[in-house]
C-alpha positions as CSV (number, residue, x, y, z in Angstrom):
1,M,0.0,0.0,0.0
2,R,2.8,2.4,0.9
3,G,4.4,1.8,-2.5
4,A,1.3,3.1,-4.2
5,L,1.2,6.3,-2.2
6,G,2.6,9.6,-3.4
7,A,5.3,11.3,-1.2
8,S,2.8,13.8,0.2
9,E,0.2,11.1,1.0
10,E,2.9,9.0,2.6
11,A,4.0,11.9,4.8
12,Q,0.4,12.6,5.8
13,T,0.0,9.0,6.8
14,D,3.2,9.1,8.8
15,D,2.0,12.3,10.5
16,L,-1.3,10.7,11.4
17,E,0.4,7.6,12.9
18,D,2.7,9.9,14.9
19,V,-0.4,11.7,16.3
20,I,-2.1,8.4,17.2
21,T,1.1,7.0,18.8
22,A,1.3,10.1,21.0
23,A,-2.3,9.8,22.0
24,I,-1.7,6.2,23.1
25,K,1.4,7.1,25.1
26,K,-0.6,9.8,27.0
27,R,-2.7,7.1,28.5
28,G,0.3,4.9,29.5
29,P,2.5,5.0,32.6
30,Q,4.0,8.4,33.4
31,S,7.5,8.6,35.0
32,N,6.6,11.8,36.9
33,L,3.4,10.4,38.5
34,S,3.0,8.0,41.4
35,F,-0.3,6.4,42.4
36,Y,-1.2,4.5,45.5
37,A,-4.2,2.4,46.3
38,F,-5.5,1.3,49.8
39,T,-8.2,-1.3,49.9
40,A,-9.2,-4.4,51.9
41,T,-10.4,-6.2,48.9
42,P,-8.1,-5.6,45.9
43,K,-9.2,-6.7,42.5
44,P,-6.7,-8.3,40.1
45,K,-6.7,-5.0,38.1
46,T,-5.9,-3.1,41.3
47,L,-2.9,-5.3,42.0
48,E,-1.6,-4.9,38.5
49,L,-1.9,-1.2,38.5
50,F,-0.6,-0.5,42.0
51,G,1.3,-3.6,43.2
52,D,5.0,-4.3,43.3
53,V,6.5,-7.2,41.4
54,G,6.2,-10.2,43.7
55,P,7.5,-13.8,43.6
56,G,7.2,-15.3,40.1
57,G,7.0,-11.9,38.5
58,T,3.3,-11.4,39.3
59,P,2.0,-8.2,41.0
60,A,1.8,-8.2,44.8
61,P,0.6,-5.6,47.4
62,F,3.4,-3.2,48.4
63,S,2.2,-3.6,52.0
64,L,-0.2,-6.1,53.5
65,Y,-2.4,-6.1,56.5
66,P,-4.5,-9.3,55.9
67,M,-8.0,-10.1,57.2
68,Q,-6.6,-12.8,59.5
69,Q,-4.3,-10.3,61.3
70,A,-7.0,-7.7,61.5
71,I,-9.3,-10.3,63.2
72,E,-6.6,-11.6,65.5
73,E,-5.8,-8.0,66.6
74,G,-9.4,-7.1,67.2
75,F,-9.6,-4.5,64.5
76,I,-12.6,-6.3,62.8
77,L,-14.9,-9.2,63.6
78,D,-14.9,-12.6,61.8
79,V,-18.3,-12.5,60.0
80,L,-18.2,-16.2,59.2
81,K,-18.1,-17.5,62.8
82,N,-21.8,-18.1,62.8
83,Y,-23.1,-18.9,59.4
84,V,-26.7,-20.3,59.0
85,T,-27.8,-21.7,55.7
86,Y,-31.2,-22.5,54.3
87,K,-32.1,-24.3,51.1
88,E,-35.1,-23.0,49.0
89,L,-37.3,-25.7,47.4
90,Y,-39.8,-24.9,44.7
91,E,-42.4,-26.8,42.6
92,V,-43.4,-25.0,39.4
93,V,-46.2,-26.1,37.1
94,K,-47.1,-25.2,33.5
95,T,-50.5,-23.4,33.2
96,T,-50.8,-23.5,29.4
97,M,-51.9,-26.4,27.2
98,D,-49.2,-25.4,24.6
99,D,-45.6,-26.3,25.0
100,P,-43.7,-23.4,23.4
101,E,-40.0,-23.3,23.0
102,H,-37.9,-20.8,25.0
103,E,-34.2,-20.1,25.5
104,K,-33.1,-22.3,28.3
105,S,-30.7,-20.2,30.4
106,R,-32.8,-17.1,30.1
107,S,-36.0,-19.0,31.0
108,A,-34.4,-20.6,34.1
109,R,-33.4,-17.1,35.3
110,Q,-37.0,-15.8,34.6
111,I,-38.5,-18.7,36.5
112,L,-36.2,-18.2,39.5
113,R,-37.0,-14.5,39.6
114,F,-40.7,-15.2,39.2
115,V,-40.9,-17.7,42.1
116,S,-38.8,-15.6,44.4
117,L,-41.3,-12.7,44.0
118,Q,-44.3,-14.8,44.9
119,D,-46.1,-13.7,48.1
120,G,-45.9,-17.2,49.7
121,A,-42.1,-17.4,49.2
122,V,-41.4,-13.8,50.4
123,E,-43.8,-14.2,53.4
124,Q,-42.3,-17.5,54.5
125,K,-38.8,-16.0,54.5
126,V,-40.0,-12.9,56.3
127,A,-41.4,-15.1,59.0
128,I,-38.1,-16.9,59.4
129,I,-36.2,-13.6,59.5
130,I,-38.4,-11.9,62.1
131,E,-38.7,-14.9,64.4
132,H,-34.9,-15.6,64.2
133,F,-34.1,-11.9,64.9
134,R,-36.6,-11.8,67.9
135,E,-35.4,-15.0,69.4
136,N,-31.6,-15.1,68.7
137,V,-30.7,-11.4,68.5
138,L,-33.1,-9.2,70.4
139,G,-34.1,-12.1,72.7
140,K,-30.5,-12.7,73.7
141,G,-29.7,-9.0,74.2
142,K,-27.1,-8.8,71.5
143,I,-25.1,-5.5,71.8
144,R,-27.0,-4.8,75.0
145,G,-30.3,-4.9,73.1
146,Q,-29.2,-2.4,70.4
147,A,-28.4,-5.0,67.7
148,K,-29.6,-4.3,64.2
149,A,-30.0,-6.4,61.1
150,M,-29.7,-5.9,57.3
151,V,-31.7,-7.9,54.8
152,V,-30.0,-8.1,51.4
153,T,-32.4,-8.7,48.5
154,R,-32.1,-9.5,44.9
155,S,-33.7,-6.5,43.3
156,R,-35.6,-3.3,44.1
157,L,-38.9,-5.0,43.7
158,H,-37.8,-7.7,46.1
159,A,-36.9,-5.0,48.6
160,V,-40.4,-3.5,48.3
161,K,-42.1,-6.8,48.8
162,Y,-40.0,-7.7,51.7
163,H,-40.7,-4.4,53.4
164,L,-44.4,-4.7,52.9
165,A,-44.4,-8.3,54.1
166,F,-42.3,-7.3,57.1
167,Q,-44.9,-4.8,58.2
168,K,-47.8,-7.1,57.5
169,Y,-46.3,-9.9,59.6
170,I,-45.5,-7.6,62.5
171,R,-49.0,-6.2,62.5
172,A,-50.5,-9.7,62.4
173,K,-48.4,-10.9,65.3
174,G,-48.9,-7.7,67.3
175,Y,-45.1,-7.3,67.8
176,T,-43.7,-4.1,69.1
177,G,-40.2,-2.7,69.3
178,L,-39.3,-4.0,65.8
179,K,-39.5,-1.7,62.8
180,S,-37.9,-1.8,59.3
181,L,-36.6,0.7,56.8
182,V,-36.0,0.0,53.1
183,A,-33.3,1.3,50.8
184,F,-33.2,1.3,47.0
185,S,-32.8,3.9,44.2
186,G,-35.4,5.3,42.0
187,S,-39.1,4.2,41.7
188,V,-40.5,0.7,41.6
189,E,-43.9,-0.2,40.1
190,D,-45.8,-3.2,41.3
191,D,-49.5,-3.9,40.4
192,G,-49.9,-0.4,39.1
193,Q,-48.6,1.2,42.3
194,H,-45.3,3.2,42.4
195,Y,-43.0,2.9,45.4
196,T,-39.9,4.9,46.4
197,E,-37.6,4.7,49.4
198,T,-38.8,8.1,50.5
199,G,-42.5,7.2,50.2
200,L,-42.1,3.9,52.1
201,N,-39.9,5.2,54.9
202,G,-41.7,8.6,55.3
203,F,-38.6,10.8,55.1
204,D,-36.0,11.8,52.6
205,E,-33.7,8.9,51.5
206,G,-30.6,10.9,52.5
207,K,-31.7,10.5,56.1
208,T,-32.0,6.7,56.0
209,P,-28.5,6.0,57.6
210,E,-29.1,8.6,60.3
211,N,-32.5,7.3,61.2
212,F,-31.5,3.7,61.0
213,A,-28.8,4.5,63.7
214,T,-31.6,5.4,66.2
215,R,-33.3,3.0,68.6
216,E,-36.6,3.4,66.6
217,Y,-35.5,1.1,63.7
218,Q,-33.9,-2.4,63.9
219,V,-33.9,-3.8,60.4
220,L,-32.7,-2.3,57.1
221,I,-33.9,-4.0,53.9
222,V,-31.6,-3.1,50.9
223,A,-31.3,-3.6,47.2
224,E,-28.0,-2.6,45.7
225,K,-27.5,0.0,48.4
226,Y,-25.4,0.2,51.5
227,Q,-23.7,-3.1,50.6
228,T,-20.3,-1.4,50.4
229,G,-18.8,1.4,52.5
230,F,-21.7,1.4,55.0
231,D,-20.3,1.8,58.5
232,Q,-22.8,0.9,61.2
233,P,-21.1,-0.9,64.2
234,L,-24.6,-1.9,65.6
235,L,-25.2,-4.2,62.6
236,H,-25.1,-7.7,64.1
237,T,-27.0,-10.0,61.7
238,M,-27.4,-10.2,58.0
239,Y,-30.1,-12.1,56.1
240,V,-29.1,-12.8,52.6
241,D,-31.6,-13.5,49.8
242,K,-29.3,-12.7,46.9
243,V,-26.6,-14.6,44.9
244,L,-23.2,-13.4,46.1
245,G,-19.8,-14.4,45.0
246,G,-16.2,-13.2,44.8
247,I,-15.4,-9.7,46.0
248,Q,-19.1,-8.8,46.2
249,A,-19.7,-11.5,48.8
250,V,-16.7,-10.2,50.9
251,Q,-17.8,-6.6,50.7
252,T,-21.4,-7.3,51.4
253,L,-21.0,-9.6,54.4
254,S,-18.2,-7.4,55.8
255,R,-20.9,-4.8,56.7
256,L,-21.1,-6.8,59.9
257,N,-17.4,-6.7,60.8
258,R,-17.3,-3.3,62.5
259,C,-16.4,-3.5,66.2
260,H,-18.4,-2.1,69.1
261,P,-17.6,-2.3,72.8
262,D,-20.6,-4.5,73.4
263,K,-20.5,-6.5,70.2
264,K,-19.1,-10.0,70.8
265,D,-20.2,-11.8,67.7
266,T,-22.2,-11.6,64.4
267,C,-24.6,-13.9,62.5
268,V,-25.4,-14.5,58.8
269,V,-28.5,-16.3,57.7
270,D,-28.3,-17.2,54.0
271,F,-31.2,-18.4,51.9
272,V,-29.3,-18.6,48.6
273,N,-25.6,-19.2,48.7
274,D,-23.8,-22.4,49.6
275,R,-21.0,-22.4,52.2
276,Q,-18.3,-23.4,49.7
277,T,-19.0,-20.4,47.5
278,I,-18.7,-18.1,50.5
279,Y,-15.5,-19.8,51.6
280,E,-14.0,-19.5,48.1
281,A,-14.9,-15.8,48.1
282,F,-13.2,-14.9,51.4
283,K,-10.2,-17.2,51.3
284,P,-8.0,-15.2,48.9
285,Y,-8.3,-12.2,51.2
286,Y,-7.7,-14.0,54.5
287,D,-4.0,-14.2,54.6
288,V,-2.0,-13.5,51.4
289,T,-3.7,-12.0,48.4
290,R,-2.2,-13.2,45.2
291,I,-2.9,-12.8,41.5
292,A,-2.9,-15.8,39.2
293,E,-1.5,-14.1,36.2
294,T,-1.0,-10.7,34.7
295,T,-3.2,-9.4,31.9
296,N,-2.0,-10.6,28.5
297,P,-2.4,-7.8,25.9
298,N,-2.7,-10.5,23.2
299,H,-6.3,-11.1,24.5
300,L,-7.1,-7.8,22.8
301,Y,-6.5,-9.4,19.3
302,A,-8.8,-12.3,20.2
303,Q,-11.5,-9.9,21.3
304,Q,-11.0,-7.8,18.1
305,T,-11.4,-10.9,16.0
306,E,-14.6,-11.8,17.9
307,I,-16.1,-8.4,17.1
308,L,-15.0,-8.5,13.4
309,Q,-16.5,-11.9,12.9
310,Y,-20.0,-10.4,13.0
311,G,-19.2,-8.7,9.6
312,L,-20.6,-5.3,10.7
313,I,-17.4,-3.2,10.7
314,R,-15.5,-2.1,7.5
315,D,-11.8,-1.2,7.4
316,E,-12.4,1.7,5.1
317,E,-14.9,3.2,7.6
318,I,-12.4,2.9,10.4
319,S,-9.7,4.6,8.3
320,G,-12.0,7.4,7.2
321,F,-13.2,7.9,10.7
322,V,-9.8,8.2,12.2
323,E,-8.5,10.6,9.6
324,I,-11.4,13.0,10.3
325,Y,-11.2,12.4,14.1
326,F,-7.6,13.7,14.4
327,Q,-8.2,16.8,12.3
328,K,-7.9,20.1,14.2
329,K,-11.6,20.8,13.6
330,P,-13.2,17.4,12.8
331,D,-16.4,17.4,10.9
332,T,-18.9,15.7,13.3
333,G,-21.4,15.1,10.5
334,R,-18.9,13.1,8.5
335,L,-17.9,11.2,11.6
336,D,-21.5,10.3,12.4
337,A,-22.1,9.2,8.8
338,L,-19.3,6.7,9.0
339,V,-20.6,5.3,12.3
340,Q,-24.2,5.2,11.1
341,A,-23.2,3.0,8.2
342,A,-22.3,0.3,10.7
343,V,-25.4,1.1,12.8
344,K,-27.6,0.5,9.7
345,R,-26.0,-2.9,9.1
346,F,-26.4,-3.8,12.8
347,S,-30.1,-2.8,12.8
348,E,-30.8,-4.8,9.6
349,A,-29.2,-7.9,11.0
350,H,-30.1,-7.7,14.7
351,G,-33.0,-5.3,15.1
352,P,-36.4,-5.9,16.8
353,Q,-37.9,-7.0,13.5
354,C,-35.4,-10.0,13.4
355,P,-35.8,-13.4,15.0
356,K,-35.1,-13.8,18.7
357,K,-31.7,-15.5,18.1
358,A,-30.6,-12.6,15.9
359,Q,-31.6,-10.0,18.5
360,Q,-29.6,-11.9,21.2
361,S,-26.7,-12.1,18.8
362,G,-26.8,-8.3,18.5
363,E,-26.7,-7.9,22.2
364,A,-23.7,-10.3,22.3
365,F,-22.0,-8.1,19.7
366,K,-22.4,-5.1,22.0
367,G,-21.1,-7.1,24.9
368,S,-18.0,-8.1,23.0
369,I,-17.3,-4.4,22.2
370,R,-17.8,-3.5,25.9
371,S,-15.3,-6.2,26.9
372,F,-12.8,-5.0,24.4
373,L,-13.1,-1.4,25.4
374,R,-12.6,-2.2,29.1
375,L,-9.5,-4.4,28.4
376,Y,-8.0,-2.0,25.9
377,E,-8.3,1.0,28.3
378,F,-6.8,-1.0,31.1
379,V,-3.9,-2.4,29.1
380,T,-2.9,1.0,27.7
381,Q,-3.0,2.5,31.1
382,L,-0.9,-0.4,32.6
383,V,1.9,-0.8,30.0
384,R,3.5,0.9,27.0
385,F,1.4,-0.9,24.5
386,V,1.5,0.8,21.1
387,D,-0.5,-0.6,18.1
388,V,-1.7,2.1,15.8
389,D,-4.2,-0.1,14.0
390,L,-5.7,-1.4,17.2
391,E,-6.0,2.2,18.5
392,K,-7.9,3.1,15.3
393,F,-10.2,0.2,15.9
394,Y,-10.7,1.2,19.5
395,L,-11.6,4.8,18.6
396,F,-14.2,3.6,16.0
397,V,-16.0,1.0,18.2
398,K,-15.9,3.4,21.2
399,H,-18.0,5.8,19.2
400,L,-20.1,3.0,17.6
401,L,-21.2,1.4,20.8
402,P,-23.4,4.2,22.2
403,A,-25.0,4.6,18.7
404,L,-26.2,1.0,18.5
405,P,-29.9,0.6,19.2
406,F,-31.4,-1.8,21.7
407,T,-32.2,-4.9,19.7
408,G,-35.0,-6.3,21.9
409,N,-32.8,-9.2,23.0
410,G,-35.8,-11.5,23.1
411,E,-37.0,-9.7,26.2
412,N,-40.6,-10.0,24.9
413,D,-40.2,-13.7,25.4
414,D,-41.9,-13.6,28.8
415,L,-43.0,-17.0,30.1
416,T,-44.2,-16.0,33.5
417,H,-47.9,-16.0,32.3
418,E,-47.3,-19.7,31.4
419,I,-46.2,-20.9,34.8
420,E,-47.3,-21.0,38.4
421,L,-45.6,-21.6,41.7
422,K,-47.4,-24.6,43.3
423,Q,-45.3,-25.2,46.3
424,Y,-42.4,-23.5,48.2
425,R,-40.4,-24.3,51.3
426,A,-37.3,-22.9,52.9
427,D,-35.4,-25.8,54.7
428,F,-32.8,-25.1,57.5
429,Q,-29.5,-26.7,56.5
430,E,-26.7,-25.8,58.9
431,A,-25.5,-23.4,61.5
432,S,-21.7,-23.4,62.1
433,E,-18.5,-21.5,61.3
434,I,-17.1,-21.3,57.8
435,A,-13.4,-21.7,58.9
436,L,-10.8,-19.9,56.9
437,D,-7.8,-20.8,59.1
438,D,-7.7,-24.3,57.7
439,G,-4.1,-24.3,56.6
440,K,-4.9,-24.2,53.0
441,E,-3.7,-21.6,50.6
442,G,-6.3,-19.4,49.0
443,E,-6.9,-19.4,45.3
444,A,-5.1,-16.7,43.4
445,L,-7.3,-13.9,42.1
446,R,-8.1,-14.1,38.4
447,N,-8.9,-11.2,36.2
448,P,-12.2,-11.8,34.3
449,S,-11.5,-9.0,31.8
450,T,-9.0,-11.0,29.8
451,G,-11.6,-13.1,28.1
452,G,-12.3,-13.2,24.4
453,T,-11.6,-16.4,22.5
454,G,-12.3,-15.2,19.0
455,D,-15.0,-17.9,18.8
456,G,-18.0,-15.7,19.3
457,K,-20.9,-16.3,21.6
458,P,-22.5,-19.7,21.3
459,E,-26.0,-19.9,19.9
460,P,-28.7,-19.9,22.7
461,L,-30.1,-23.4,23.5
462,M,-33.8,-23.7,23.0
463,A,-36.1,-26.2,24.8
464,P,-39.8,-26.8,25.3
465,L,-41.3,-25.2,28.4
466,S,-42.2,-28.6,29.9
467,Q,-38.5,-29.6,29.7
468,I,-37.3,-26.3,31.2
469,I,-39.8,-26.7,34.1
470,E,-38.8,-30.3,34.6
471,E,-35.2,-29.4,34.9
472,F,-35.9,-26.5,37.2
473,N,-38.0,-28.7,39.6
474,A,-35.3,-31.4,39.5
475,R,-32.8,-28.8,40.7
476,F,-34.8,-26.9,43.3
477,G,-37.7,-29.3,44.3
478,L,-37.8,-32.0,46.9
479,N,-40.4,-33.9,49.0
480,F,-43.2,-31.5,49.6
481,G,-45.8,-32.4,52.1
482,E,-49.4,-31.3,52.9
483,A,-48.2,-28.5,55.2
484,D,-46.2,-26.9,52.4
485,I,-49.2,-27.1,50.1
486,R,-51.4,-25.5,52.7
487,W,-48.9,-22.7,53.3
488,M,-48.9,-21.8,49.6
489,H,-52.7,-22.0,49.3
490,D,-53.3,-20.0,52.4
491,G,-50.8,-17.3,51.3
492,G,-48.2,-18.1,53.9
493,G,-50.6,-17.6,56.9
C-alpha cells in the first residue's frame, strides 16, 4: 500500500500515525506520577496497576495487613463464625396447554425471579427472619439490646415486597419494638402502584442511615444500596436473599465486621448461597492476596477478531473515521455518517424485527465491544502498548457502541404467564463456622476481563417449556408435604 502512495500522501500517513502514537502514550505510565491504592479487597486489576513485582513476577501488594491479622488483633470481627444456611425448594407447574420453546438459560433465570417474588415465598422467609431476629438477636440481648440487622435482597422489587411483608407480619403478630426501613434507588412499580424509598420510609432517602442509627429502627432492607462502604457498628445480623460471589460477597458480608464495645459476635442467615461459595470468596483475602497471572495484551486481538466476525465493521470506515477524528476541527457530520453506516447494518441484521436469536446475537456483539473497550483502556494504562491499527479500531468502536440501538434481545419472550408456583419451602441446612484458618492456601485472584476467544458467543439453547420446568424442579424441588401445600394455598398464613 505504501508503494502506491505519493510522497505527500505517505507523509500525511506518517504524521497521522505519529499523532495516534502520541495519543496512546498519553494514557500509559508516566514517569513523573506515582499512584497508591489502599483497599481491603483488591481486584486483580488493582494489584496490576498499583502492586509491586512479587514472587514469580506477578504483582503483589506493596504492603499487606491481611484479614486474618485484623481479626486476631481485634480490629474487625470474623463475620463467618456463625453462618446459617437454608435451602429453598420450589415446585413450578405449567399453566398453558401449549408447550412453546424458550431459550433455556434465560428462561431458568426468569422462573427463579418469578418464584422468588411470589407472596408465599417472600412471606415465609420474612417469618423466618423476624422470628430468628426476635429469638436469637433481640431475645439474647445482643449488643445490649441495640443490635440491628440488614436484609440483602435480589432487586428493588424484592426489597419493596420484603418491606411490605415485614410490616404485615409484625401487625398480624402484634409485635412491638421492631421496625424496618427500606433502601433502594429510583421508583419501583408493582401492580400499578409506584414505590420509592422516601415514600415507604416517610422521610428523605438521604436520612436513611441517620434514622437507622436510632433506637426506633432495627432492620434495614436493601437492594444494591449500603452493601459497600456502609459503616454501622450496631449491625449484628445479615439475612441474605441474593446470589453473592467473589469480591461482592466479601464486601457485602463485611458490613457486619465493625467493632463495638458490646459487640461480641455476628450472624449471617443465607437463603441462597452455599457455604463453599462463601469460603472461596473470602479465602483469597484471609492471609496473602495473590494474583494468578498478569493481563495478556494479546487477548485484545482475540476480542477484536470476535467483534469483526459479525461482519458489521468495515476497514475503510475505520480509516476514514480516524482521519477525520484527528483533524484540528473534525467534521462531526462526516464522523457520524461513517458510524451510522455500521449502525444500519447492525439494525438490519439484529434489530427488533429480526428473529429472537438474531436479537440476542446483536446484544452479544455489543457485549463483545464493551469487553474490548474495558480491556484496551486497562492495558494501555498499565503498560506501554503501542499498536496504531488497534487504536484506530478502539476509537471507532468506542463511538459506535453508544450509537447502537437496543435490539429487543428477546425480552418480549416472557414465560411468567405460562407458569405457576405450586409449592415452596425454605429448609434449614446448617449453623456453624465457615473456617478460613484451615491451613490451605487461598486461590489466586483471576482477572475476568482477559476473556475473548475469538470464537464468538454460542447460539442460545432452546427447549420446550415442559422440559425447562422439569429441569428447574429437578434442581430446586424435593419432597413437599401437605403442610407446604397449605402454606402456599393460604398465602403463607
